[in-house]
BAKOLVEX-640045 format. One record per residue (C-alpha): x, y, z. Coordinates in steps of 0.2 Angstrom, whole numbers, padded with zeros to 4 digits, always signed. Example, Ala and Ser with C-alpha at 12.3 -4.5 7.8 and 13.67 -1.06 7.14 Angstrom:
+0062-0022+0039
+0068-0005+0036
//
This chain:
+0154+0025+0164
+0168+0017+0175
+0187+0023+0171
+0201+0011+0172
+0210+0018+0184
+0195+0017+0196
+0193-0002+0200
+0174-0007+0200
+0172-0009+0219
+0161-0026+0211
+0175-0033+0202
+0176-0048+0214
+0158-0054+0207
+0163-0048+0188
+0177-0059+0184
+0173-0072+0175
+0171-0091+0179
+0185-0100+0168
+0185-0120+0165
+0198-0125+0175
+0206-0140+0165
+0209-0154+0179
+0227-0155+0185
+0235-0171+0181
+0241-0183+0198
+0259-0176+0203
+0272-0187+0209
+0274-0192+0226
+0281-0180+0237
+0299-0187+0245
+0300-0188+0261
+0302-0171+0270
+0296-0163+0258
+0278-0157+0266
+0284-0145+0277
+0293-0135+0261
+0275-0138+0253
+0264-0130+0267
+0275-0115+0264
+0272-0112+0248
+0252-0117+0251
+0254-0103+0263
+0261-0091+0252
+0252-0095+0238
+0236-0092+0249
+0242-0077+0257
+0246-0069+0240
+0226-0074+0234
+0218-0065+0249
+0229-0049+0243
+0224-0050+0229
+0204-0054+0233
+0206-0037+0246
+0213-0028+0231
+0199-0030+0221
+0186-0029+0233
+0192-0013+0238
+0194-0007+0221
+0215-0009+0221
+0222+0002+0204
+0235-0009+0204
+0224-0026+0198
+0228-0032+0183
+0212-0032+0169
+0208-0053+0167
+0213-0051+0148
+0203-0058+0132
+0193-0067+0129
+0185-0066+0147
+0184-0047+0145
+0180-0045+0129
+0168-0050+0114
+0170-0041+0096
+0151-0039+0096
+0133-0041+0101
+0122-0056+0094
+0104-0049+0092
+0088-0052+0083
+0074-0043+0076
+0061-0045+0087
+0055-0035+0104
+0063-0036+0114
+0077-0032+0107
+0092-0039+0116
+0110-0045+0114
+0120-0058+0117
+0141-0059+0116
+0148-0068+0101
+0166-0075+0108
+0182-0070+0098
+0184-0087+0093
+0166-0089+0084
+0171-0071+0078
+0182-0077+0067
+0178-0075+0048
+0159-0069+0054
+0151-0053+0050
+0135-0048+0052
+0121-0047+0040
+0118-0029+0031
+0110-0019+0043
+0106-0031+0056
+0112-0042+0071
+0110-0056+0066
+0128-0063+0061
+0136-0075+0045
+0147-0087+0053
+0162-0093+0043
+0154-0109+0041
+0140-0100+0032
+0127-0102+0045
+0118-0087+0053
+0118-0084+0072
+0103-0073+0079
+0091-0070+0093
+0075-0077+0087
+0062-0063+0091
+0055-0065+0108
+0069-0075+0115
+0084-0070+0123
+0093-0085+0119
+0104-0085+0103
+0101-0101+0087
+0111-0107+0074
+0101-0110+0060
+0106-0111+0040
+0105-0096+0030
+0090-0101+0021
+0078-0101+0039
+0065-0089+0039
+0069-0083+0055
+0082-0076+0048
+0072-0065+0033
+0062-0059+0048
+0076-0054+0060
+0085-0045+0045
+0067-0036+0039
+0064-0032+0058
+0082-0022+0059
+0080-0014+0041
+0065-0006+0047
+0070+0000+0062
+0085+0008+0055
+0074+0016+0040
+0061+0023+0052
+0075+0037+0055
+0093+0044+0049
+0109+0035+0048
+0120+0051+0048
+0135+0049+0035
+0144+0065+0038
+0142+0068+0019
+0151+0058+0014
+0141+0043+0008
+0146+0027+0010
+0161+0029+0020
+0155+0031+0039
+0137+0022+0033
+0141+0004+0041
+0148+0011+0060
+0136+0023+0061
+0122+0010+0058
+0132-0002+0069
+0132+0010+0081
+0113+0012+0081
+0110-0003+0081
+0120-0007+0098
+0114+0005+0105
+0094-0003+0102
+0104-0018+0108
+0112-0010+0125
+0094-0001+0131
+0083-0012+0137
+0061-0012+0138
+0062-0003+0155
+0074+0010+0146
+0088+0008+0155
+0105+0011+0143
+0119-0002+0149
+0135+0006+0146
+0140-0013+0137
+0135-0030+0139
+0149-0036+0152
+0145-0037+0170
+0157-0024+0176
+0148-0011+0161
+0132-0019+0164
+0126-0003+0172
+0114+0010+0168
+0126+0027+0170
+0114+0044+0170
+0130+0051+0160
+0131+0037+0147
+0113+0037+0145
+0109+0057+0141
+0123+0055+0126
+0109+0038+0122
+0097+0051+0124
+0104+0062+0112
+0109+0049+0100
+0091+0043+0098
+0085+0058+0096
+0096+0067+0082
+0094+0051+0073
+0074+0051+0073
+0072+0039+0085
+0062+0047+0098
+0052+0034+0105
+0069+0026+0110
+0073+0042+0119
+0059+0044+0128
+0061+0028+0135
+0077+0029+0140
+0073+0050+0149
+0056+0039+0158
+0068+0028+0166
+0078+0043+0170
+0064+0048+0178
+0058+0038+0189
+0077+0034+0195
+0077+0052+0203
+0078+0055+0220
+0066+0070+0225
+0081+0078+0230
+0084+0080+0210
+0099+0067+0211
+0103+0052+0204
+0113+0037+0211
+0131+0033+0200
+0123+0019+0190
+0107+0008+0191
+0106-0007+0188
+0096-0015+0173
+0082-0016+0181
+0081+0001+0189
+0088-0002+0207
+0102+0008+0213
+0121-0001+0215
+0124-0001+0233
+0142+0001+0231
+0150+0014+0243
+0151+0026+0228
+0144+0042+0230
+0132+0052+0217
+0141+0061+0205
+0135+0080+0201
+0139+0081+0182
+0126+0068+0178
+0112+0079+0182
+0118+0091+0172
+0121+0079+0157
+0103+0074+0160
+0098+0091+0159
+0106+0096+0143
+0098+0078+0135
+0080+0083+0139
+0083+0100+0132
+0091+0092+0117
+0077+0081+0114
+0064+0094+0119
+0071+0107+0105
+0075+0092+0091
+0055+0085+0095
+0043+0097+0100
+0027+0099+0110
+0031+0093+0128
+0014+0087+0131
+0021+0067+0124
+0031+0066+0141
+0024+0074+0155
+0037+0069+0165
+0050+0078+0158
+0047+0094+0169
+0046+0087+0186
+0063+0079+0182
+0069+0095+0174
+0063+0106+0190
+0072+0096+0203
+0088+0092+0194
+0089+0110+0191
+0085+0115+0208
+0097+0105+0216
+0110+0114+0204
+0105+0132+0209
+0106+0127+0227
+0121+0120+0226
+0135+0131+0221
+0144+0142+0233
+0148+0159+0237
+0160+0158+0223
+0148+0149+0208
+0156+0132+0209
+0144+0116+0212
+0152+0107+0226
+0167+0095+0224
+0161+0076+0217
+0167+0063+0203
+0166+0064+0188
+0166+0055+0172
+0184+0048+0178
+0172+0043+0193
+0189+0045+0204
+0190+0053+0220
+0187+0072+0221
+0201+0070+0234
+0212+0066+0221
+0214+0078+0213
+0227+0095+0210
+0214+0104+0220
+0203+0094+0232
+0193+0109+0237
+0183+0114+0220
+0176+0102+0208
+0185+0097+0191
+0179+0103+0174
+0173+0088+0172
+0158+0092+0184
+0158+0112+0180
+0158+0108+0162
+0141+0099+0160
+0132+0111+0177
+0135+0123+0166
+0128+0115+0151
+0112+0110+0163
+0108+0125+0169
+0108+0134+0152
+0099+0120+0145
+0085+0120+0158
+0084+0139+0158
+0079+0136+0139
+0065+0122+0144
+0058+0134+0156
+0057+0148+0143
+0048+0136+0130
+0037+0132+0144
+0032+0148+0146
+0039+0150+0163
+0049+0166+0166
+0052+0163+0186
+0061+0147+0184
+0070+0154+0167
+0079+0170+0178
+0082+0158+0192
+0092+0147+0183
+0096+0158+0169
+0105+0169+0184
+0114+0151+0192
+0121+0148+0176
+0128+0165+0175
+0138+0163+0192
+0144+0146+0183
+0150+0155+0168
+0157+0169+0179
+0167+0155+0192
+0175+0148+0175
+0181+0165+0170
+0190+0169+0185
+0195+0151+0192
+0199+0140+0177
+0204+0152+0163
+0218+0163+0171
+0226+0144+0170
+0221+0138+0150
+0207+0129+0156
+0214+0113+0168
+0204+0100+0174
+0206+0107+0192
+0209+0127+0194
+0225+0128+0198
+0244+0133+0192
+0250+0120+0182
+0234+0111+0182
+0232+0095+0169
+0224+0094+0156
+0208+0084+0153
+0196+0079+0139
+0183+0091+0151
+0190+0105+0139
+0177+0100+0126
+0161+0101+0139
+0164+0121+0140
+0162+0121+0120
+0151+0117+0104
+0138+0107+0105
+0136+0109+0125
+0142+0129+0124
+0144+0143+0113
+0161+0145+0103
+0175+0156+0115
+0193+0157+0104
+0202+0154+0122
+0191+0138+0125
+0196+0132+0107
+0215+0136+0109
+0211+0125+0126
+0206+0111+0117
+0217+0112+0104
+0230+0113+0118
+0224+0096+0128
+0223+0085+0112
+0241+0087+0109
+0245+0083+0127
+0233+0069+0128
+0238+0062+0110
+0246+0044+0109
+0256+0037+0095
+0242+0024+0090
+0231+0040+0084
+0219+0041+0099
+0221+0051+0117
+0221+0048+0135
+0209+0052+0146
+0220+0066+0152
+0236+0072+0155
+0247+0060+0164
+0231+0047+0165
+0235+0038+0181
+0229+0023+0171
+0239+0012+0155
+0249+0026+0148
+0249+0017+0130
+0230+0015+0128
+0219+0024+0119
+0200+0029+0125
+0188+0030+0112
+0174+0042+0121
+0187+0054+0125
+0193+0054+0106
+0176+0055+0100
+0173+0070+0111
+0187+0078+0102
+0179+0073+0085
+0162+0079+0091
+0169+0096+0097
+0177+0099+0081
+0162+0093+0068
+0150+0104+0081
+0163+0119+0078
+0166+0117+0059
+0182+0110+0060
+0177+0096+0048
+0194+0090+0044
+0199+0089+0061
+0181+0077+0064
+0184+0067+0050
+0201+0062+0056
+0195+0057+0072
+0181+0047+0064
+0191+0037+0051
+0203+0032+0067
+0188+0028+0077
+0182+0017+0058
+0199+0008+0058
+0199+0004+0076
+0185-0005+0077
+0183-0024+0080
+0183-0038+0067
+0165-0036+0068
+0165-0017+0066
+0160-0013+0083
+0166+0003+0093
+0176-0004+0108
+0180+0006+0124
+0198+0006+0122
+0211+0004+0107
+0230-0003+0113
+0247+0001+0108
+0246-0009+0093
+0230-0001+0086
+0219-0018+0089
+0204-0013+0101
+0203-0017+0120
+0190-0017+0132
+0172-0024+0130
+0162-0020+0112
+0151-0012+0111
+0152+0005+0120
+0136+0013+0122
+0144+0029+0125
+0157+0030+0109
+0144+0024+0098
+0133+0037+0105
+0147+0051+0102
+0151+0045+0084
+0133+0048+0079
+0133+0064+0084
+0148+0068+0077
+0141+0064+0059
+0126+0072+0060
+0135+0088+0066
+0143+0087+0051
+0128+0087+0042
+0119+0100+0049
+0122+0111+0064
+0116+0102+0084
+0108+0115+0092
+0119+0124+0108
+0111+0128+0124
//
């Protein structure tokens, strides 16, 4: 998913169209004013051209348009296939709330807004309309087919979990494309985010949805094992100049393994093994003499040349690659392919040894250099993605302390180049997931309570939280929803670790 300090090159097309009031007639100009007006017009034109150029080239200094154009408190949905979500405007959300365990919304005037079964356009009907009961019963039934994790805390987090599950379903298209969020800039499928969606659907007992996302990823994969940085909802790669991001291979391998060990026989998903083989072989072949993969953009989506050490990969790449190779080796074991198991185990050991040599001496920073800056990717080397290690646990605590914000959340990384007082919910949730998977229950509950307290007015998890505690950015954000579900599940029973 795109991070805030990396402006999307397609942003020019994403800026929402606003209704601009017609300007009243101006007084007739005084004689001689035309020259000055021409200068002003030229200056305005030049300024607009500069802004347009910055937007088109991904300039980090372009301010984001403010709400309501860039934010929604949540999605309206319906109970019928295909599960379609449409954002509710902040104005309409005043005094509104979801009907229990559904994506139908009761507006302030008592009427219900939903998407009828089989449709894609919301309607507003009386509460007595039979479409309401149909939609609610369908949503309730889908939730009951799996489990709603509560972290063992009863009703405290149940509503947040149910909402997260329903939002993930609304963000997952019939073809398995799992979108980051609803808005144009986020209305894409990142393989990285999709991997966590697979894990969330799996752990909550919705394997058919997990299979759909995995099949999408298998179809989208290139013959060389790579994925594009992101995909349109129809499955076509987004051609915006972004290079493939190597961490996505590791995350998809981990998700495929997570699905396999949680659901059983591999035969029900025949595309799984060829996808795994292509991705794991690519990673194994990519390692250099030191045992490291090449430098690549990671979940920050930043050009690797801008890193502290542009020659070597960040921990945001190395961590997922290690988890992915370990996962692939175990998938080979489960399949009975001892040759691939040995090959990928050897590659995983090389990466693990490289981490010990290159990152450990500096405290596991983002880049392996003296004084390297910490970031959330240190959690990728710990449960549930890797076995527990005391030194890494200490490094995670160090990173969490350095990235902490007064509003209770965290920045993505130390000295974050984006907005310095806005917390990111995926990174906050990643620290929570590590705490839950490592047995530090109180820490995990603190993170979950903060996330629950900073949802939108409709109870939806947003991408970011501003300095005053108000949600910022799009809502829902699929990655955060997945991480919250995994965290709550980890508090109930141990998650598998590759």
